[in-house]
C-alpha positions in Angstrom: -41.2 -13.7 -18.8 -37.5 -13.4 -19.7 -34.7 -12.6 -17.3 -34.3 -9.2 -19.0 -38.0 -8.4 -18.5 -37.7 -9.4 -14.8 -34.8 -7.1 -14.1 -35.9 -3.9 -12.4 -35.3 -0.7 -14.4 -33.8 1.3 -11.6 -30.3 2.6 -11.4 -27.2 0.9 -9.9 -26.3 2.4 -6.5 -22.6 2.9 -6.1 -21.6 3.4 -2.4 -18.3 5.1 -2.1 -18.6 6.3 -5.7 -16.7 9.5 -5.0 -13.6 7.5 -4.2 -10.8 6.2 -6.4 -12.1 3.0 -7.8 -15.8 4.0 -7.3 -15.5 7.1 -9.4 -13.9 5.1 -12.3 -16.6 2.4 -12.0 -19.3 5.1 -12.1 -17.8 6.6 -15.2 -17.8 3.2 -16.9 -21.4 2.5 -16.0 -22.4 5.9 -17.5 -20.3 5.2 -20.6 -22.2 2.0 -21.1 -25.6 3.6 -20.7 -26.4 2.2 -17.2 -28.3 4.6 -14.9 -26.3 5.2 -11.7 -26.6 7.0 -8.4 -23.6 7.6 -6.2 -23.9 7.5 -2.4 -20.9 8.9 -0.4 -20.3 10.7 2.8 -17.2 12.4 1.3 -15.0 11.5 4.3 -12.4 10.3 1.9 -14.1 10.8 -1.5 -14.2 13.8 -3.7 -17.3 15.5 -5.0 -15.3 16.7 -8.0 -14.9 13.1 -9.1 -18.7 12.5 -9.4 -20.6 13.3 -12.5 -23.7 11.1 -11.7 -26.7 11.9 -9.5 -25.3 12.2 -6.0 -26.6 11.4 -2.5 -24.6 12.8 0.4 -25.2 10.1 3.0 -23.5 7.9 5.5 -24.1 4.1 5.6 -24.5 4.4 9.4 -27.7 6.4 9.0 -30.4 3.8 8.3 -33.2 6.3 7.9 -31.2 8.1 5.3 -30.4 4.9 3.5 -34.1 3.9 3.4 -34.9 7.3 2.0 -32.3 6.8 -0.8 -33.6 3.4 -1.7 -37.2 4.6 -1.7 -36.3 7.6 -3.9 -34.2 5.8 -6.5 -35.3 2.2 -6.2 -31.9 0.8 -7.3 -31.8 -2.5 -9.0 -28.4 -3.4 -7.7 -25.5 -2.1 -5.5 -21.8 -1.9 -6.1 -20.3 -1.5 -2.6 -17.0 0.4 -2.3 -17.6 2.4 0.9 -15.1 1.3 3.6 -12.1 2.3 5.6 -9.0 0.9 3.9 -5.7 1.8 5.8 -4.0 -1.3 7.3 -2.0 0.8 9.8 -4.9 2.8 10.9 -7.0 -0.3 11.4 -4.4 -1.6 13.9 -4.5 1.7 15.8 -8.3 2.1 15.6 -10.0 -1.3 15.2 -13.3 0.0 16.6 -13.5 2.5 13.8 -13.0 -0.3 11.2 -15.5 -2.7 12.7 -18.1 0.1 12.8 -17.4 1.6 9.4 -16.8 -1.7 7.5 -18.9 -4.4 9.2 -21.7 -2.6 11.0 -22.3 -0.1 8.1 -22.3 -3.0 5.6 -24.9 -4.8 7.8 -27.0 -1.5 7.6 -26.7 -1.5 3.8 -27.7 -5.1 3.5 -30.7 -4.5 5.7 -31.8 -1.5 3.6 -31.4 -3.6 0.5 -33.5 -6.4 2.0 -36.2 -4.0 3.0 -36.2 -2.6 -0.5 -36.0 -6.0 -2.2 -32.8 -5.1 -3.9 -30.9 -8.4 -4.2 -27.7 -8.0 -6.2 -24.4 -6.6 -4.7 -20.9 -6.5 -6.1 -18.5 -6.0 -3.2 -15.1 -4.4 -3.1 -13.0 -7.0 -1.1 -9.2 -7.4 -0.9 -6.4 -9.8 -1.1 -5.7 -8.8 2.5 -8.3 -11.4 3.5 -5.7 -14.1 2.7 -3.1 -12.8 5.2 0.5 -13.8 4.9 0.8 -16.0 1.7 1.5 -19.7 2.2 2.2 -19.9 -1.5 2.6 -17.5 -4.4 0.8 -16.8 -6.6 -2.4 -16.7 -4.5 -5.5 -18.3 -6.0 -9.0 -18.3 -4.6 -8.4 -21.6 -2.8 -5.7 -20.1 -0.6 -6.8 -20.1 3.1 -8.2 -16.8 4.3 -6.4 -15.8 7.5 -6.1 -12.0 7.6 -3.4 -10.4 9.9 -4.9 -6.9 10.3 -8.2 -5.5 11.5 -8.7 -4.1 8.0 -8.4 -7.6 6.4 -10.5 -9.2 9.1 -13.3 -6.7 8.6 -13.3 -7.3 4.9 -13.5 -11.1 5.5 -16.4 -10.5 8.0 -18.1 -8.5 5.3 -17.7 -11.4 2.8 -19.0 -13.9 5.4 -22.0 -11.7 6.2 -23.0 -11.5 2.6 -22.6 -15.2 2.1 -25.0 -15.7 5.1 -27.5 -13.3 3.6 -27.2 -15.1 0.2 -28.1 -18.4 1.9 -30.9 -17.1 4.1 -32.4 -14.3 2.0 -31.5 -14.9 -1.6 -29.0 -12.1 -1.9 -26.8 -12.4 -5.1 -23.2 -11.5 -4.3 -19.9 -11.1 -6.0 -16.8 -10.5 -3.8 -13.9 -9.1 -5.9 -10.6 -9.5 -4.1 -8.2 -6.8 -5.5 -4.5 -6.8 -5.4 -2.9 -3.3 -5.9 -5.2 -0.8 -7.7 -3.2 1.7 -9.6 -3.3 4.1 -12.6 -5.8 6.7 -13.6 -8.3 7.4 -16.4 -6.8 7.7 -19.8 -8.6 11.0 -20.1 -6.4 12.3 -17.2 -9.4 13.7 -15.2 -9.9 10.9 -12.7 -7.1 9.5 -10.5 -5.8 8.5 -7.1 -6.1 11.2 -4.4 -5.8 10.1 -0.8 -5.3 12.1 2.4 -2.9 10.9 3.6 -1.4 9.1 0.6 0.2 5.7 1.3 0.3 4.0 -2.1 3.6 3.6 -3.9 2.9 5.0 -7.4 1.3 8.3 -6.3 4.1 8.8 -3.7 6.8 8.2 -6.3 5.0 10.7 -8.7 4.9 13.3 -5.9 8.7 13.1 -5.9 8.8 13.6 -9.6 6.5 16.7 -9.2 8.8 18.1 -6.5 6.2 18.0 -3.7 8.1 15.2 -1.9 11.9 15.1 -1.5 12.4 11.4 -1.9 10.7 8.0 -1.9 11.2 5.6 1.0 11.9 2.0 0.2 10.9 0.0 3.2 13.3 -3.0 3.2 15.8 -4.1 0.5 16.7 -7.5 2.0 13.6 -9.5 1.1 14.0 -12.8 -0.8 13.1 -11.3 -4.1 15.2 -10.6 -7.2 16.3 -7.1 -6.1 15.5 -7.3 -2.4 12.4 -5.2 -2.4 8.7 -6.2 -2.1 6.9 -7.4 -5.2 3.3 -6.5 -5.8 0.6 -7.2 -8.5 -0.5 -3.8 -9.9 -3.9 -3.7 -11.6 -5.1 -0.7 -13.6 -8.1 1.0 -12.1 -10.0 1.0 -15.4 -9.5 -2.8 -15.6 -11.0 -3.1 -12.1 -14.0 -1.0 -13.1 -14.6 -3.4 -16.1 -14.5 -6.4 -13.8 -17.2 -4.9 -11.6 -19.5 -4.4 -14.5 -18.9 -8.0 -15.7 -19.6 -9.3 -12.2 -22.8 -7.3 -12.0 -23.9 -8.5 -15.5 -23.3 -12.1 -14.3 -25.5 -11.6 -11.2 -28.2 -10.0 -13.2 -28.2 -13.0 -15.6 -28.8 -15.3 -12.7 -25.3 -16.4 -12.0 -24.5 -17.9 -8.6 -22.6 -16.0 -5.8 -18.9 -15.8 -6.5 -15.6 -14.7 -5.0 -12.8 -13.8 -7.5 -9.3 -12.4 -7.4 -8.5 -9.4 -9.5 -4.9 -9.0 -10.5 -2.6 -9.4 -13.5 -0.7 -12.4 -12.3 2.5 -10.6 -12.7 4.5 -8.8 -10.0 6.7 -5.7 -10.0 9.2 -4.8 -7.3 9.4 -1.5 -5.5 12.6 -0.7 -7.4 11.0 -1.7 -10.7 8.2 0.7 -10.1 10.5 3.5 -9.2 12.7 2.9 -12.3 9.6 2.8 -14.5 8.5 6.2 -13.0 11.9 7.6 -13.8 11.6 6.6 -17.4 8.0 7.8 -17.7 8.5 11.2 -16.0 12.1 12.0 -17.0 12.9 12.9 -13.4 15.6 11.3 -11.3 13.3 10.5 -8.3 15.7 10.1 -5.4 15.1 7.1 -3.2 16.3 6.1 0.4 16.1 2.8 2.1 14.5 2.3 5.5 14.0 -0.8 7.6 11.2 -3.2 6.7 7.7 -2.4 7.8 6.1 -5.0 10.0 3.6 -7.2 8.2 4.8 -6.6 4.6 4.9 -10.0 2.8 7.8 -10.3 0.3 5.5 -11.1 -2.7 1.8 -10.7 -3.3 0.7 -11.8 -6.8 -2.7 -13.0 -7.9 -3.1 -16.5 -9.2 -5.8 -18.6 -10.8 -8.0 -18.2 -13.8 -11.4 -17.7 -12.3 -11.9 -14.1 -13.4 -11.2 -15.2 -17.0 -13.1 -18.4 -16.8 -16.2 -17.0 -15.1 -16.3 -13.3 -16.1 -14.4 -13.5 -19.4 -12.2 -10.8 -17.9 -8.5 -10.1 -18.6 -6.6 -6.9 -17.8 -6.5 -4.6 -20.9 -3.6 -2.5 -19.5 -1.4 -4.9 -17.4 1.9 -3.2 -18.3 3.4 -1.2 -15.4 4.6 1.5 -17.8 1.0 2.1 -19.0 -0.2 2.2 -15.5 2.4 4.7 -14.4 2.0 6.8 -17.5 -1.8 7.2 -16.9 -1.2 8.1 -13.3 1.5 10.6 -14.3 -0.9 12.3 -16.7 -3.5 12.7 -13.9 -1.0 13.9 -11.3 0.6 16.5 -13.6 -2.8 18.0 -14.2 -3.8 17.8 -10.5 -0.6 18.3 -8.5 -2.7 19.3 -5.4 -5.4 16.7 -6.0 -9.1 17.5 -6.8 -9.4 20.1 -4.1 -7.1 22.6 -5.8 -7.7 21.5 -9.4 
């Protein structure tokens, strides 16, 4: 019997599929003819962003999870559902350990009971902590400095243990800065509260925010502001599908960075947004935020070598342009669109 014949015919279950990256990944799965079911509790996601079959459920509810697995019999899981704010994790670590670690354990146990063995996991470069060298490749020590980063690392370790003991097939994808929006302009980044630079800058261009705050202009970088690696959300979605295909072809567990390998400073992003939008976008400088590394840029070639993946839209102007198209069409987010 071939590997293709052995693969179950059920859908892919996308947890957190009503969120930013999850909704784009769901869209791409559908575009490629892959059956998909979205599971989300809508605590931070948006029902308007979901066009696939939908299950309103919380990962903390094991009975509900078991019912979802019994009803849909998913062949694999792509796991986005998690709390993701670094500052909030410092203030509320109990929330993060429950929502990220315990709820992921619940999911893995539901998968084990249903004999669903493949999972692609949304991890983060925050598992590396303060960089000892830049760019960061996958061999960099993992020493997270926030409860958020530590919970994501615990989730990675838990999945690795399940892989060794129970035959789980895992892919942990460590993102850098997800950004942009669908080129169709109907899916994009909507958070409450919003903390990411590009949507905040575009809120200034829209007139819903008076100015953009630059936290620190005295870093050891070319213009004194922090440098980050921005990766288009549609490129992230493509990487998830490639990772899933690799697992389904019998590939071994893997952990891979997802970034462009090129960094842009806060000032460069603001200036790009000025050019793209045609708005002046006033900026003001504030003191540094604690815990902000000067530079975070992805390194290594593992994503290319193992997945055959390279970003299709690495240019910051393309990323900002796509985000601007979405935010102009949805100035109040999905709720008021």
